[in-house]
N, C-alpha and C positions, 0 to 999 in steps of 0.2 A: 308241262308238267308242275308248274307254280302253280298255275291256275287251280289244278287239283290237289294242292298242299303239299306237292313232295319238294318244296322248297325249303322245309323246316326239317332239321332231323327227328327222328322219332323220339319223344319225351321219355325220361328215363323211368316215370312211372305213371303210366298212362290210365290213371282211374279215376281222374278230376272230369266233372262235368263239362267243363270248359273244352277239354281235349275232345270229348265226343260231340260238342255244340261245333268246334272248329272243323272237325273232320268231315261231317256232316253239312257246315255250309259250303264248303269246298265243293263237296261231290254234289249237292243239289237233287239230285235225285239218285235215291238208293234203291236199285235195281235187287227185287226180291227174287231168289230161286233155293229150293229146298233140297236139292240133289245131296245127298248126306256121304257120298263116297268119301269124301275129307272133312268139310263142313259146310253148312250154306253157304252158298257164295258171298251174301250182305254181309256177314259175319269177317270173312274174309279180308273184304275190302277195307274194312276200320282197321283190322291188322296191317294192311300193308301199309297203313298211314301212321299208325299209332305203336305196332309190336303187340306185345303180350298185355292186352287190356282185360279186364273184369267183366265179362260177359253179361254175367246176371245184372250187374249194375247198368250195363249198355242198356240191356232189354227195357229193365226198370225205367230208364231216361227215355227210350222211344215212345212206349205205352203210356205210362205215369206223369211226365210232365206237363202235357197238354200242346206240347212245343211242335208234335209230329204226328202226322197221320197217315195212314196206307191210302192208296189212291191209284187210279191206272193213271200214268204219266208216260215213261218210258215204255214201260210194260207194268206189271203189278211193282209198285214201289213205295217207298215211304218218302215222304214230301213234307216241308215245311206246312204247320197248319195254316199259315198267311197264304199257302198255293191254294186252298179250298175255294175260294170264290174263283180263281183263276181258272179252273177246271170244271165250274158248273156248267159251262157249254158242251163239255164231254159227257157229263152224267146227264144231261138233256138230251143228248143224241145216242144214248146208249141203247143198244139192242142184243137180245141174246144170241149167243151163237147157234148157230143154224141147226145143228143136231141136238139142240136142247128139248129134253121131254117136255117141257113147259111150252113148248109150241104147240103139241098134240094134246094138251090137256083142253076139255070141253069147257070145264068150269074155273080156266084160269085166272080170270081177274078177282074172282071170290077166293082163291085159295090164297093167292098173293098176298089178298088184302087181310086173311086171317092170319098169315106169318106175321106181318106187322101188327096183328090185335096180339098177338101172342108175346113179343118182345115189348111192348108198350106195358101191358099189365104185369108180366112174368119176369121183365128184367132180361140182360144180356144173355144169349144163347149161341150155341153151336149146332149144327145139323142133325147131331145126337140127341139134340133135346127135344127135337119136334117128333112128332107122330110121322111113321112112315105110311108112304104112299105106294100105291104098287103102279110100277109104271111099264114101260114096253119091256118086252123080252127080249134078253140079251143074246146075241149070238155070238159063238165061239171067236173070241182074242178082241171082242169090243171093249171100248174103254169108254166109262160113261158115269158120271154123277149121278148121286141119288137128287130125286126131285125136292127133298126139302133143303138139299144142298144147292141145287140150282136156284132156289127161290132166294135164298139168303145170298147169294153171289148176285142174282138180278137185281136185289134193293140194294145191293152196294154198287151194283154198278150204276144205277140210278140216282143214287146218292140217299134214299130213304133209310139207309142203314148206313154204320161205318164200323171199323174194326176196333174193339175195344181191346185186346190183346191177343196174344197166341199162345196155345196149350204148348205143350212138352212136347206133345208129338207134331205141332206147327201149324195143327189146326185152329183155324179163325174163330174168335168169340165175338159176335156183331151184337151192337147196341144201337139206340137213336142218336142220331149226330148231336142233337141238342144236349146229349150228357157226356159229349165226348170233344166237341168242336166249341170252342169259344165262340161266344155271339159274335163278337166284334168281326171275326172271320166269317162265320156261319150266314149272317146277315146281310154283308156286305154283296151288293150286286155290281158285276164288272160285264160291259157288252164283250159281245166274241171278238172284235178286233183289238182292243186294248187287251184283252185278257192275252191273246196270241202275241202280241206284240211284247207284251211283259214276260211273258213266259221263254220268248225266243232272247230276250234282254238277258235274263237269268242263265240260260242255256251259253250265250257268248261268253259271259262272266267266268261261268265254269270250264270253257273251253279255251279262254285265252284268245288264241286266234284259231280262224276255221274258216272251212268253205259254208256257202250257203246249206249245202247239202249236210254238211256236218251238224250245224246250227238246227237244222229242221228234224232231223234225226233224234235228237236229245230229248224231246218232247213227244216222237212220232208224229210230225205234223208232214205235210206235204209240201214240196219244195216251192208250187206254185201258190199257195196260199202264203208261205212264208216270205218270199220275196218282196211283195209291197212291204209288208212289216217292217222289214229289214232297210228298206230305203226312208222309211220312217224316223227308225231309230238312227240313221247315219244323219238325218236332217236334225234331230234332236242332240247330236253329239255324241250318243251313246256307242256307235260303233264307228270306223272308219275303215273305208276300202282301200284295199292294198293289194301288193302284189309280192308272192313269195316264191323266190327261185326254184324252178323244178315243179311248182304247181302248175296243172294246166287250168284251174280256175281260180278267179278270184278270189281275196280273203277278206277277212272282216275283223279287224284288232278292237277288242274290248277297250273301251274307255278304262284307264288305271290299272290294265294289264302288267304283271310285274315280268322282269326281264332278268333274273337273278344270274350271276355269274357262273355259278353251277349249280348242280341238283345232287343232294349228298345221299349216301346210303345206297342200299339196296332193298329188294323187298319183292317176294312173289306176288303176283296182281292174280286177281280174282277173274275168270272168263267174261264176268258181266261187268268188270270196271270200264268208267266210261273213257279211259283210257286207250282200251282196246275194243270197246265193244260194237265201234262201227268199223268193219274190217278195210273198207276204203281208206279210213282215216289212219288206221294202225299202219297199211301198206305203206302210206305217203309220208307219213313222219318218220317210222323206224325201219321201213324195208320190212317190214314183218307179216309175212301172210299166214293168217291166223284162221283157223277153223277147229268147231269144236267137233269132236267125233263120238261125241255119245250116241248118236242117232246111227252111226255108220257100222256095217256089219264088221266085227272083229277082223276078219282077212282082209277087209281092204282098208284098215288103218294105216295111216301114216305115222301119227306121233302118238297115240294111245287113247284112252276113254277119257280120262279128266285132264285134261293139257292146260297147265297155268305157265303163263310168262313169268320169266325173270327178268327184272329189271334193274340194271346197275347204273347209278348215276341216272343220265338222262337216255340211256339207250336200252335196248331189249337185247340181252346176251344170250340167252338161253331158254328153253322150253322142257318142262317135266312134268310126266304123269305119275300123280300121286294116289294114293290111298291109303287111309287112316285104318289099319288092321287093329282093331280093337280088341279081336280075343287074345291074340299074340302081343298086344301093346308095342307095334311097330308102325312107324311111318314107313309105306313102301314106296320107294322110285322104281314105277314098272318099267320107266323109260327116261332118258335123260337126252337132250338134243342141245348142241352147241351151236348158235347160228353164225353165218357165214362170215369170216375176216376178225374174230373174236379171240381174245387171248386165253386159251383152255385152263390154265394153272390156275390164273387170277379170278376168273368166273368160278372155276370149280371150289376155291377157298370161300368165297362171297357166299356162294349158293350151300355151301356145307353149314356156313354158320347159320343161314336163315333157315335150313331145315332143322337143324338141333332146335333152335330157338322154337321154333312153330312146334315140333313133337312135344317139347315140355309142356308147351300152353295146352295142347290137344291132351295131356297127360299119357303121353307114349312113352314107353322106356327106352326106345331105339330108332334110328333110322338104318334101313338097309337099302341098298342100291344094287342094280345088277353089274356086270362087266363086260359087257358084251362090245362097248364101242370105246374108242382111245378115250372121250370125256368121260364115260361113265367109269373107267378105271380112276381118271383123275379125282372124279367125284368120291369115289370110294376111298381112294388115299387121303383126300380131304377130310373126310369124315371121320 
């Protein structure tokens, strides 16, 4: 928890760029997700560590400072610009998804080249700025991107384009990397083994103590590829191999990992927060069996549509299914569940404070919860 930045209490006024920089450095990989039933998940990750911050200023820092860039890392993510050369081998190995309409274009190479020419001469562009292209006929229920969008995403994957910024509708604006990424990083060359070793080192620092699977998952690496690099990190003193009581796998302790006396405060966590994104680790650390049920049919959901873990200190004590009802200006708690062996009243009081603060930050006037369970009644009383 300390490695992820939770060893510090939230700042009273988290609007300073130094706060953003510190939170992003601890996370290392800010996974992007734009499901907007509450707020896009990556904004919630910063909330978890800083509390009510200036989102506009944060977005400006992300895209205008030159310190960060979007890349395929864990998934589509914000990473430090210094990671650009470390991910070059990923860009070199990039292939379009198998159902991409680009795969069936007879003039694909010429079309992709023309897209780059448009950006070179006309400047940053979205898919809406490009001429439409007739693609394959859609079948009922099909979900697919337009050909111009696929072309821009292809160039993003290969590194021929980078993301300049996001529009209010979250659409990417693409531009040439040389206009976005500092030459210091853009022109640096790192071989694959060295790059993977450095990525694993960064992952281990962000995790504090972890198994090989935990560390490899951080940048979506196969464990068989990670293990030789982990051994090299042990030899150079960046990692220490150890055992953790109750873990069946060996653990790796990062050099300089902090072990504070306690973890202060409480916070809701994004479904894609590194604290819980690798489900076996969440189960091993917290006894927390976590599943996102967005794609589970409603009748089969156990916890709810958009369920967030609630952290109190160094434990996960509850989970809540939240929805921002912007029309009625209400933060709705669709479901609330107390974890086993946790004090109901104490958790309800801490969660109520977090929900009130979150609602205010989202510009919502009230928080409402159901009263179907004992814990939901306690939460309603605390609210």
